[in-house]
N, C-alpha and C positions, 0 to 999 in steps of 0.2 A: 312167845310160845305158840306153837301151831294148834289150830282148832282140831279137835278130834270129832269125827262124825260117827254116829251110830245108826244102825238100821232100825226102823220102826215100821211095823205093819198094822193095818187096821182094816176092818170090813166096811164097805160102803155100798150104796145102791148103784145099779147100772147107770141111772140117770146122772148121778153126781160124777161118776167116773168119766162119762162122756163129756160132761161140762168141763171137767178138769183137762181132758185131752184137747178139747176145742180151744180153751183159753191158752194152754201151753203152746199150741200151734200159732195162735194169734200173736203171742209174745216171742215166738221162736225160742222157747225155753223148755226145759224138761218138766214133766208132770211133778216130779219131786221138788223142783224149784218153786212151782206155783203153790204147792201144798205148804212147803216150808214158809214162804212169804205170807200166806193166808194165816197160818197158825201164829207166826210172829206178830202180825198186826192185831190179831184177836187178843193175844195175851197182853200186848202193850195197852190196848183199850181197857181190858179188864183190870190190869194193874193200876192204871190211872184212876179208874172208877173206885177202886178199893182205897185209894189215897184220900178221896173226898170225904 
């Protein structure tokens, strides 16, 4: 079954936006990709912590 993607928006600081843009350029990826990966990694860490 194909993944369904949804749009999510949020407010952030100019500094964080600039950092995301810089990192996305370093990785030659979109800002959306960098944000998605950061959120996935954060949730995986938190879920593992909750299991302890």
